[in-house]
Backbone as CSV, one residue per row, in Angstrom:
resi,resn,N_x,N_y,N_z,CA_x,CA_y,CA_z,C_x,C_y,C_z
1,UNK,0.797,-1.129,0.089,0.264,-0.091,-0.012,0.849,1.292,-0.020
2,UNK,2.184,1.175,-0.002,3.022,2.486,-0.188,4.035,2.199,1.188
3,UNK,4.851,3.290,1.365,5.834,3.016,2.583,5.371,4.461,3.377
4,UNK,5.558,4.198,4.863,5.134,5.110,5.804,6.324,6.171,5.919
5,UNK,6.011,7.289,6.004,7.011,8.288,6.252,6.508,9.156,7.496
6,UNK,7.236,9.009,8.556,6.801,9.402,9.802,7.819,10.657,10.083
7,UNK,7.627,12.070,9.830,8.592,12.888,10.241,8.552,13.495,11.645
8,UNK,9.586,13.673,12.452,9.397,14.555,13.706,8.351,14.231,14.649
9,UNK,7.834,12.901,14.417,6.525,12.595,15.300,5.277,13.538,15.223
10,UNK,5.257,14.497,13.926,4.222,15.281,13.846,3.336,14.837,12.851
11,UNK,3.926,14.616,11.627,3.036,14.528,10.418,3.207,12.971,9.957
12,UNK,2.332,12.227,9.633,2.095,11.037,9.043,1.467,10.797,7.849
13,UNK,2.179,10.172,6.671,1.579,10.037,5.460,2.020,8.847,5.017
14,UNK,1.264,8.350,3.866,1.800,7.397,2.928,2.251,7.966,1.398
15,UNK,3.157,7.783,0.913,3.643,7.918,-0.162,4.331,7.204,-1.140
16,UNK,3.690,7.154,-2.591,4.632,6.288,-3.404,4.974,6.950,-4.646
17,UNK,5.622,5.764,-5.562,5.951,6.806,-7.063,5.652,5.910,-7.982
18,UNK,4.306,4.978,-7.706,3.802,3.928,-8.788,3.556,4.889,-10.213
19,UNK,3.415,6.183,-10.039,2.998,6.939,-11.216,4.193,7.707,-11.819
20,UNK,5.434,7.287,-11.596,6.513,8.119,-12.132,6.367,8.609,-13.374
21,UNK,6.924,10.125,-13.574,7.496,10.785,-12.691,6.712,11.606,-11.519
22,UNK,5.599,11.161,-11.492,4.821,11.964,-10.551,4.537,10.989,-9.038
23,UNK,4.596,11.748,-8.064,4.534,11.182,-6.532,3.187,11.347,-6.123
24,UNK,2.585,10.415,-5.209,1.377,10.672,-4.781,1.473,10.400,-3.271
25,UNK,0.775,11.085,-2.419,0.959,11.289,-1.091,-0.723,11.240,-0.385
26,UNK,-0.616,10.499,0.809,-2.101,10.423,1.383,-1.894,10.774,2.895
27,UNK,-2.401,11.753,3.486,-2.249,12.230,4.844,-2.770,11.084,5.804
28,UNK,-2.090,10.988,6.829,-2.838,10.045,8.111,-3.149,11.085,9.145
29,UNK,-3.900,10.359,10.097,-4.038,10.653,11.464,-2.670,10.989,12.162
30,UNK,-2.520,11.901,12.828,-1.293,12.355,13.435,-1.747,13.227,14.643
31,UNK,-0.637,13.617,15.338,-0.547,14.435,16.692,-0.684,15.870,16.432
32,UNK,-0.691,16.437,15.089,-0.622,17.614,14.989,-2.158,18.275,15.066
33,UNK,-2.376,19.502,15.005,-3.822,19.934,15.102,-5.187,19.232,14.697
34,UNK,-5.912,18.940,15.490,-7.274,18.325,15.311,-6.833,16.768,14.620
35,UNK,-5.937,16.053,15.222,-5.600,14.897,14.788,-5.099,14.837,13.421
36,UNK,-4.615,15.763,12.683,-4.057,15.789,11.531,-5.178,16.090,10.490
37,UNK,-6.506,16.700,10.778,-7.452,16.954,10.031,-6.876,17.864,9.033
38,UNK,-7.035,17.547,7.413,-6.869,18.535,6.313,-8.352,18.930,5.837
39,UNK,-9.308,18.912,6.605,-10.540,19.429,6.057,-10.561,21.035,5.943
40,UNK,-11.344,21.801,5.174,-11.557,23.260,5.529,-12.520,23.510,6.286
41,UNK,-12.997,22.745,7.262,-13.917,23.239,8.107,-13.445,23.711,9.567
42,UNK,-12.237,24.054,9.792,-11.610,24.450,10.904,-10.336,25.125,10.475
43,UNK,-10.406,26.377,10.594,-9.217,27.504,9.975,-7.988,26.758,10.678
44,UNK,-7.949,26.109,11.653,-6.614,25.676,12.651,-6.178,24.611,11.532
45,UNK,-6.776,23.930,10.646,-6.207,23.051,9.766,-5.371,23.473,8.704
46,UNK,-5.452,24.969,8.484,-4.407,25.330,7.634,-3.132,25.165,7.925
47,UNK,-2.535,25.110,9.259,-1.351,24.615,9.678,-1.168,23.224,9.190
48,UNK,-2.089,22.593,9.232,-1.772,21.001,8.811,-1.167,20.809,7.454
49,UNK,-1.897,21.630,6.547,-1.842,21.501,5.149,-0.448,22.030,5.037
50,UNK,-0.025,23.156,5.701,1.279,23.790,5.395,2.449,22.714,5.957
51,UNK,2.216,21.962,7.081,3.205,21.288,7.436,3.315,19.875,6.505
52,UNK,2.140,19.507,6.046,2.453,18.435,5.096,3.051,18.922,3.699
53,UNK,2.613,19.998,3.192,3.280,20.215,2.018,4.960,20.581,2.410
54,UNK,5.133,20.905,3.583,6.709,21.370,3.651,7.385,19.781,3.757
55,UNK,6.906,18.691,4.611,7.467,17.485,4.603,7.416,16.751,3.212
56,UNK,6.531,17.452,2.263,6.654,16.662,1.034,7.442,17.641,-0.042
57,UNK,8.058,18.629,0.350,8.949,19.499,-0.262,8.533,20.201,-1.365
58,UNK,6.968,20.459,-1.265,6.071,21.026,-2.178,5.665,22.330,-1.831
59,UNK,6.324,23.077,-1.105,5.784,24.255,-0.667,5.576,25.491,-1.604
60,UNK,6.532,25.266,-2.785,6.468,26.127,-3.570,5.613,25.842,-4.712
61,UNK,4.797,24.776,-4.805,3.891,24.463,-5.833,2.719,25.276,-5.772
62,UNK,1.764,25.314,-6.604,0.362,25.860,-6.549,-0.596,24.597,-6.185
63,UNK,-0.786,24.754,-4.713,-1.681,23.558,-4.491,-3.286,23.967,-4.844
64,UNK,-3.969,23.043,-5.435,-5.059,23.448,-6.058,-6.063,22.178,-5.568
65,UNK,-7.186,22.765,-5.145,-8.329,22.031,-4.722,-9.496,22.714,-4.804
66,UNK,-10.441,21.919,-5.701,-11.613,22.405,-5.982,-12.792,22.029,-5.108
67,UNK,-14.186,22.833,-4.580,-14.984,22.453,-3.955,-15.678,21.070,-4.571
68,UNK,-15.779,19.913,-3.609,-16.153,18.402,-4.158,-17.996,18.414,-3.979
69,UNK,-18.488,17.885,-5.077,-19.959,18.009,-4.804,-20.343,16.408,-5.272
70,UNK,-19.588,15.595,-5.099,-20.509,14.246,-5.260,-20.669,14.231,-6.751
71,UNK,-20.057,14.667,-7.794,-20.564,14.735,-9.218,-19.774,13.944,-10.163
72,UNK,-20.101,14.256,-11.413,-19.258,13.413,-12.461,-18.483,14.259,-13.158
73,UNK,-18.226,15.372,-12.614,-17.631,16.719,-13.132,-15.970,16.600,-13.130
74,UNK,-15.134,16.559,-14.044,-13.840,16.505,-14.151,-13.097,17.720,-14.865
75,UNK,-12.534,18.456,-14.301,-12.231,19.949,-14.941,-10.571,20.242,-15.011
76,UNK,-10.110,20.974,-15.882,-8.701,21.369,-15.646,-8.485,22.179,-14.440
77,UNK,-7.352,22.175,-13.984,-7.010,22.833,-12.642,-7.106,24.050,-12.479
78,UNK,-6.898,24.706,-13.743,-7.077,26.201,-13.449,-8.610,26.822,-13.603
79,UNK,-9.562,25.816,-13.717,-11.155,26.171,-13.804,-11.525,25.943,-12.332
80,UNK,-11.924,27.192,-11.748,-12.334,26.957,-10.050,-13.792,26.572,-10.103
81,UNK,-14.393,26.110,-10.838,-15.693,25.720,-10.500,-15.813,24.532,-9.813
82,UNK,-16.931,24.138,-8.852,-16.841,22.835,-8.142,-17.085,21.565,-9.006
83,UNK,-16.291,20.633,-8.681,-16.043,19.497,-9.509,-15.545,18.324,-8.576
84,UNK,-15.158,17.111,-9.082,-14.838,16.262,-8.377,-13.782,15.519,-8.973
85,UNK,-13.041,16.128,-9.766,-11.873,15.785,-10.467,-11.059,16.815,-11.171
86,UNK,-9.823,16.798,-10.917,-8.878,18.014,-11.510,-7.875,17.459,-12.283
87,UNK,-7.281,18.223,-13.426,-6.157,17.635,-14.158,-5.330,18.639,-14.545
88,UNK,-4.058,18.566,-14.812,-3.146,19.603,-15.242,-1.936,19.051,-16.224
89,UNK,-1.579,19.907,-16.982,-0.220,19.556,-17.384,0.893,20.636,-17.121
90,UNK,0.576,21.246,-16.152,1.399,22.410,-15.541,1.924,21.736,-14.404
91,UNK,3.426,21.611,-14.379,4.217,20.731,-13.385,4.477,21.549,-12.240
92,UNK,4.150,22.725,-12.420,4.327,23.704,-11.090,3.072,23.454,-10.090
93,UNK,2.153,22.510,-10.671,0.838,22.538,-9.659,0.997,21.388,-8.742
94,UNK,0.446,21.149,-7.594,0.106,20.000,-6.984,-1.479,20.031,-6.693
95,UNK,-1.781,18.816,-7.046,-3.304,18.636,-7.131,-4.095,17.796,-6.094
96,UNK,-5.176,18.189,-5.315,-5.184,17.471,-4.215,-6.866,17.410,-4.117
97,UNK,-7.246,16.218,-3.386,-8.692,16.251,-2.886,-8.853,15.693,-1.519
98,UNK,-9.659,15.840,-1.010,-9.954,15.470,0.557,-11.330,14.261,0.686
99,UNK,-10.980,13.211,1.166,-11.944,12.242,1.574,-12.091,11.601,3.054
100,UNK,-13.039,10.956,3.178,-13.217,10.004,4.318,-14.116,8.922,3.790
101,UNK,-14.049,7.854,3.386,-14.693,6.919,3.070,-14.737,6.708,1.510
102,UNK,-14.910,8.034,0.841,-14.805,7.896,-0.730,-13.403,7.542,-1.312
103,UNK,-13.390,7.262,-2.704,-12.175,6.710,-3.170,-11.265,7.801,-3.848
104,UNK,-10.101,7.500,-3.624,-9.031,8.559,-4.474,-8.530,7.998,-5.599
105,UNK,-8.592,8.563,-6.575,-7.793,7.763,-7.760,-7.079,9.170,-8.663
106,UNK,-5.896,8.388,-8.560,-5.024,9.220,-9.316,-4.526,8.735,-10.552
107,UNK,-4.139,9.770,-11.506,-3.907,9.223,-12.941,-2.878,9.975,-13.763
108,UNK,-2.373,9.420,-14.671,-1.399,10.212,-15.656,-2.002,9.624,-17.062
109,UNK,-2.036,10.598,-18.202,-2.436,10.060,-19.355,-1.449,10.910,-20.500
110,UNK,-1.914,10.650,-21.766,-1.488,11.080,-22.899,0.183,10.965,-22.610
111,UNK,0.611,9.571,-22.549,2.130,9.401,-22.252,2.770,10.264,-21.236
112,UNK,2.128,10.333,-20.181,2.336,10.677,-18.820,2.432,12.460,-18.900
113,UNK,1.888,13.104,-19.885,2.119,14.514,-19.884,0.787,15.308,-18.996
114,UNK,-0.001,14.550,-18.732,-1.161,15.074,-18.011,-1.421,14.174,-16.627
115,UNK,-1.705,14.854,-15.631,-1.919,14.299,-14.288,-2.978,14.604,-13.491
116,UNK,-3.637,13.963,-12.854,-4.742,14.712,-12.008,-5.250,13.422,-10.823
117,UNK,-6.267,13.874,-10.240,-6.877,13.176,-9.018,-8.621,13.216,-9.254
118,UNK,-9.057,12.028,-8.720,-10.535,12.190,-8.790,-11.035,11.588,-7.295
119,UNK,-12.096,12.345,-6.895,-12.748,11.990,-5.809,-14.080,11.375,-6.148
120,UNK,-14.174,9.942,-5.751,-15.473,8.837,-6.253,-15.963,8.449,-5.371
121,UNK,-16.785,8.988,-4.542,-17.839,8.289,-3.773,-18.867,7.812,-4.456
122,UNK,-19.821,7.008,-3.621,-20.767,6.135,-4.370,-21.741,7.081,-5.314
123,UNK,-22.167,8.253,-4.789,-22.897,9.045,-5.681,-22.410,9.276,-6.993
124,UNK,-20.915,9.726,-6.854,-20.352,10.139,-8.014,-20.022,8.834,-8.982
125,UNK,-19.736,7.568,-8.446,-19.726,6.687,-9.398,-21.108,6.129,-10.043
126,UNK,-21.966,6.528,-9.322,-23.511,6.046,-9.945,-23.833,7.265,-11.010
127,UNK,-23.370,8.628,-10.661,-23.593,9.590,-11.559,-22.569,9.559,-12.981
128,UNK,-21.591,8.574,-12.931,-20.755,8.638,-14.106,-19.300,8.915,-14.013
129,UNK,-18.623,9.402,-12.913,-17.491,9.994,-12.740,-16.392,8.851,-13.503
130,UNK,-16.471,7.695,-13.100,-15.374,6.634,-13.793,-15.424,6.760,-15.231
131,UNK,-16.820,6.729,-15.788,-16.750,6.811,-17.363,-16.376,8.310,-17.803
132,UNK,-16.381,9.354,-17.080,-15.889,10.321,-17.652,-14.525,10.318,-17.445
133,UNK,-13.635,9.905,-16.417,-12.453,9.590,-16.509,-11.753,8.939,-17.692
134,UNK,-12.664,7.768,-17.945,-12.142,6.882,-19.251,-12.130,7.734,-20.503
135,UNK,-13.216,8.635,-20.786,-13.190,9.497,-21.736,-11.892,10.235,-21.988
136,UNK,-11.433,10.838,-20.934,-9.781,11.694,-20.745,-8.818,10.861,-21.301
137,UNK,-8.943,9.510,-21.280,-7.661,8.903,-21.558,-7.129,8.864,-23.038
138,UNK,-5.783,9.271,-23.214,-5.407,8.972,-24.662,-3.882,8.511,-24.541
139,UNK,-3.364,7.683,-25.395,-1.694,7.483,-25.324,-1.616,6.387,-24.002
140,UNK,-0.540,6.666,-23.524,-0.198,5.742,-22.106,-0.935,6.212,-21.200
141,UNK,-1.622,5.312,-20.506,-2.480,5.906,-18.908,-2.350,5.337,-18.091
142,UNK,-2.132,5.616,-17.076,-1.866,4.739,-15.708,-2.817,5.331,-14.595
143,UNK,-3.402,4.529,-13.504,-4.218,4.634,-12.700,-3.842,3.906,-11.480
144,UNK,-3.936,4.920,-10.285,-3.783,4.378,-9.092,-5.116,4.537,-8.375
145,UNK,-5.717,3.340,-7.761,-6.845,3.480,-7.016,-6.473,3.389,-5.785
146,UNK,-6.427,4.250,-4.748,-5.832,4.329,-3.595,-7.178,3.980,-2.509
147,UNK,-7.178,4.832,-1.493,-8.029,4.463,-0.329,-9.686,4.441,-0.683
148,UNK,-10.259,3.974,0.114,-11.591,3.898,-0.228,-12.446,2.946,0.760
149,UNK,-13.860,2.965,0.677,-14.183,2.089,1.699,-14.366,0.593,0.866
150,UNK,-14.292,-0.411,1.536,-14.313,-1.967,1.001,-15.562,-2.175,1.107
151,UNK,-15.786,-3.285,0.176,-16.757,-4.123,0.111,-17.945,-4.656,1.234
152,UNK,-16.878,-5.112,2.380,-17.451,-5.386,3.603,-17.985,-4.484,4.229
153,UNK,-17.745,-3.135,4.193,-18.073,-1.855,4.927,-18.973,-1.177,4.295
154,UNK,-19.132,-1.440,2.813,-20.352,-0.502,2.196,-21.683,-1.338,2.208
155,UNK,-22.431,-1.239,2.938,-23.562,-1.945,3.201,-24.606,-0.924,3.034
156,UNK,-25.593,-1.449,2.043,-26.612,-0.545,1.585,-28.097,-0.989,1.644
157,UNK,-28.953,-0.177,1.406,-30.520,-0.408,1.594,-30.830,-0.971,0.109
158,UNK,-32.005,-1.457,-0.062,-32.420,-1.961,-1.432,-32.530,-0.808,-2.222
159,UNK,-32.706,0.523,-1.876,-33.063,1.588,-2.986,-31.652,1.894,-3.596
160,UNK,-30.673,1.835,-2.855,-29.198,2.086,-3.340,-28.792,0.915,-4.111
161,UNK,-29.091,-0.241,-3.612,-28.738,-1.465,-4.166,-29.206,-1.294,-5.653
162,UNK,-30.464,-1.192,-6.029,-31.258,-1.236,-7.315,-30.409,-0.071,-7.977
163,UNK,-29.906,1.009,-7.700,-29.259,2.001,-8.758,-28.027,1.452,-9.156
164,UNK,-27.323,0.729,-8.146,-26.020,0.106,-8.617,-26.597,-1.144,-9.679
165,UNK,-27.420,-1.863,-9.438,-27.781,-3.126,-10.156,-28.105,-2.515,-11.722
166,UNK,-28.957,-1.358,-11.630,-29.131,-0.869,-13.110,-28.152,-0.375,-13.736
167,UNK,-27.221,0.082,-12.962,-26.171,0.858,-13.713,-24.945,-0.433,-14.157
168,UNK,-24.830,-1.255,-13.057,-23.636,-2.212,-13.369,-23.995,-3.641,-13.413
169,UNK,-25.166,-3.883,-13.101,-25.700,-5.447,-13.111,-25.467,-5.888,-11.567
170,UNK,-25.656,-6.917,-11.098,-25.791,-7.396,-9.709,-24.562,-8.226,-9.351
171,UNK,-23.558,-8.249,-9.937,-22.327,-9.086,-9.989,-21.479,-8.564,-9.033
172,UNK,-21.616,-7.102,-8.536,-20.887,-6.378,-7.559,-21.697,-6.538,-6.181
173,UNK,-22.697,-7.134,-6.351,-23.504,-7.057,-4.941,-23.440,-8.584,-4.343
174,UNK,-23.228,-8.584,-3.121,-23.276,-9.739,-2.213,-24.225,-9.263,-0.991
175,UNK,-24.124,-10.702,-0.376,-24.938,-10.652,0.953,-24.057,-10.784,2.177
176,UNK,-24.151,-10.254,3.230,-23.574,-10.254,4.469,-24.189,-11.508,5.453
177,UNK,-23.407,-11.851,6.264,-24.047,-12.898,7.330,-25.511,-12.662,7.797
178,UNK,-25.573,-11.164,7.739,-27.186,-11.129,8.183,-28.064,-10.625,6.978
179,UNK,-27.719,-10.972,5.886,-28.553,-10.962,4.798,-28.803,-9.306,4.382
180,UNK,-27.611,-8.603,4.788,-27.694,-7.150,4.196,-26.797,-7.235,2.913
181,UNK,-27.149,-6.216,2.014,-26.338,-6.239,0.793,-25.071,-5.151,0.805
182,UNK,-24.042,-5.643,0.633,-22.577,-5.151,0.425,-22.264,-4.994,-1.202
183,UNK,-21.623,-3.770,-1.360,-21.432,-3.587,-2.777,-19.855,-3.129,-2.812
184,UNK,-19.069,-3.802,-3.891,-17.489,-3.739,-4.055,-17.543,-2.371,-5.135
185,UNK,-17.268,-1.465,-4.586,-17.141,-0.422,-5.358,-15.673,-0.318,-6.173
186,UNK,-14.576,-0.772,-5.392,-13.363,-0.989,-5.825,-13.309,-1.879,-7.197
187,UNK,-14.017,-2.836,-7.166,-13.939,-3.785,-8.305,-14.981,-3.126,-9.377
188,UNK,-15.841,-2.200,-9.173,-16.698,-1.586,-10.094,-15.600,-0.549,-10.684
189,UNK,-14.912,0.241,-9.971,-13.928,1.310,-10.509,-12.839,0.515,-11.396
190,UNK,-12.472,-0.748,-10.641,-11.264,-1.493,-11.679,-11.737,-1.780,-13.046
191,UNK,-12.969,-2.691,-13.154,-13.594,-3.230,-14.210,-13.660,-2.266,-15.351
192,UNK,-14.442,-0.978,-14.798,-14.667,0.136,-15.713,-13.579,0.889,-16.407
193,UNK,-12.440,1.005,-15.622,-11.337,1.574,-15.960,-10.223,0.311,-17.086
194,UNK,-10.376,-0.643,-16.536,-9.517,-1.625,-17.192,-8.918,-1.425,-18.613
195,UNK,-10.219,-1.400,-19.581,-9.880,-1.211,-20.960,-8.889,-0.109,-21.484
196,UNK,-8.983,0.831,-20.463,-8.567,2.245,-21.041,-6.864,2.513,-20.395
197,UNK,-6.308,1.821,-19.320,-5.412,2.226,-18.811,-4.514,0.947,-17.903
198,UNK,-3.547,1.129,-17.279,-2.769,0.478,-16.633,-3.157,0.721,-15.300
199,UNK,-3.542,-0.309,-14.391,-4.141,0.031,-12.850,-3.402,-0.543,-11.942
200,UNK,-2.997,-0.073,-11.023,-2.416,-0.439,-9.910,-3.415,-0.079,-8.388
201,UNK,-3.507,-0.797,-7.493,-4.166,-0.670,-6.547,-3.371,-0.678,-4.953
202,UNK,-3.996,0.408,-4.257,-3.812,0.249,-2.952,-4.828,0.023,-1.894
203,UNK,-4.695,-1.059,-1.339,-5.806,-1.811,-0.667,-5.931,-1.156,0.679
204,UNK,-6.637,0.069,0.686,-6.553,0.657,1.911,-8.017,1.065,1.981
205,UNK,-8.779,0.503,3.135,-10.053,0.942,3.544,-10.083,1.840,4.668
206,UNK,-11.182,2.895,4.415,-10.870,3.994,5.962,-11.510,3.291,7.007
207,UNK,-12.669,2.478,6.902,-13.031,1.987,8.035,-12.305,0.905,8.582
208,UNK,-11.568,-0.146,7.885,-10.833,-1.104,8.489,-9.501,-0.529,9.128
209,UNK,-9.082,0.599,8.342,-7.681,1.163,9.060,-8.032,2.669,9.541
210,UNK,-9.054,2.589,10.791,-9.694,3.856,11.211,-8.775,4.429,11.888
211,UNK,-7.638,3.506,12.562,-6.648,4.204,13.529,-5.751,4.923,12.600
212,UNK,-5.754,5.017,11.277,-4.796,5.555,10.286,-5.689,6.843,9.556
213,UNK,-6.927,6.567,9.093,-7.662,7.326,8.215,-8.846,7.907,8.837
214,UNK,-9.540,8.876,8.277,-10.710,9.221,8.698,-12.004,8.619,7.903
215,UNK,-12.856,8.292,8.682,-13.941,7.579,7.910,-15.300,7.915,8.532
216,UNK,-16.048,8.760,7.677,-17.445,9.237,7.810,-18.399,8.154,8.456
217,UNK,-18.216,6.977,8.042,-19.133,5.979,8.624,-18.620,5.725,9.959
218,UNK,-17.601,5.938,10.567,-17.003,5.697,12.010,-17.100,6.985,12.790
219,UNK,-17.707,7.887,12.236,-18.204,8.897,12.939,-17.495,10.412,12.400
220,UNK,-16.270,10.287,11.610,-15.463,11.513,11.237,-16.570,12.422,10.203
221,UNK,-17.572,13.014,10.683,-18.296,13.584,9.972,-17.670,14.814,8.994
222,UNK,-16.822,15.541,9.628,-16.361,16.891,9.169,-14.733,16.736,8.887
223,UNK,-14.013,15.561,9.458,-12.613,15.657,9.075,-12.403,14.937,7.838
224,UNK,-11.297,15.069,7.309,-10.891,14.582,5.980,-9.188,14.277,5.954
225,UNK,-9.100,13.262,5.213,-7.399,13.140,4.609,-7.317,13.732,3.430
226,UNK,-6.046,14.129,3.359,-5.753,14.803,1.989,-5.121,13.605,1.183
227,UNK,-5.290,13.706,-0.177,-4.743,12.949,-1.279,-4.000,13.718,-2.216
228,UNK,-2.856,13.771,-2.341,-2.418,14.817,-3.526,-1.333,14.130,-4.270
229,UNK,-1.357,14.773,-5.535,-0.279,14.547,-6.561,0.422,15.496,-7.150
230,UNK,1.780,15.400,-7.491,2.588,16.275,-8.159,3.640,15.473,-8.952
231,UNK,4.307,16.307,-9.693,5.398,15.853,-10.498,6.534,16.200,-9.781
232,UNK,7.586,15.129,-9.717,8.958,15.475,-9.070,9.781,16.172,-9.949
233,UNK,10.595,16.820,-9.479,11.654,17.755,-10.035,12.408,16.529,-10.511
234,UNK,12.953,16.561,-12.145,13.875,15.768,-12.722,15.143,16.466,-13.066
């Protein structure tokens, strides 16, 4: 799932370079302000972001984050409209999203010239954000499907199940021991993107790894981890 970098006992994060020459990093819970919360819900969290950028040696980058709205919209990073995916070919940019159970999906395309990150919750998946990603890909394209809620913890009622069955069929649905429906969103994303790109998975679930990651379903209603991508200096 990547390597753990723990600096000065203050900031914890996962970082890997499976998308070379791009790097990705995901912040973890830590001892800094508000347990390392990176959300925009508390002005004190600005310090957390600056500490994180400093640890990654990207203080001088343009740190770009658009307001997320659980949509299918993916936009260029210089467009400040609300959306759930951003991309760029400007290597001065570092692009990030905030999540707590929704999937972080990093990508590069056009033979590595363009990079981006997508926030894919179950609502966004149903609205077609994965389909919109696939439409963007050209030339050599690579994807990392990072953290997100796993099948055994994404348990839904019949109304949500029917929406997934209508869009994707029932093969992604299974029953728990209590006859509740669980849905494998990670597999949906993998199968949807497989024809268009090379995929790597970081098998991280916010609920399973709640000591490391914020989870909406475990009560972290406002707190968020940051997932960020940038191009390393060459």
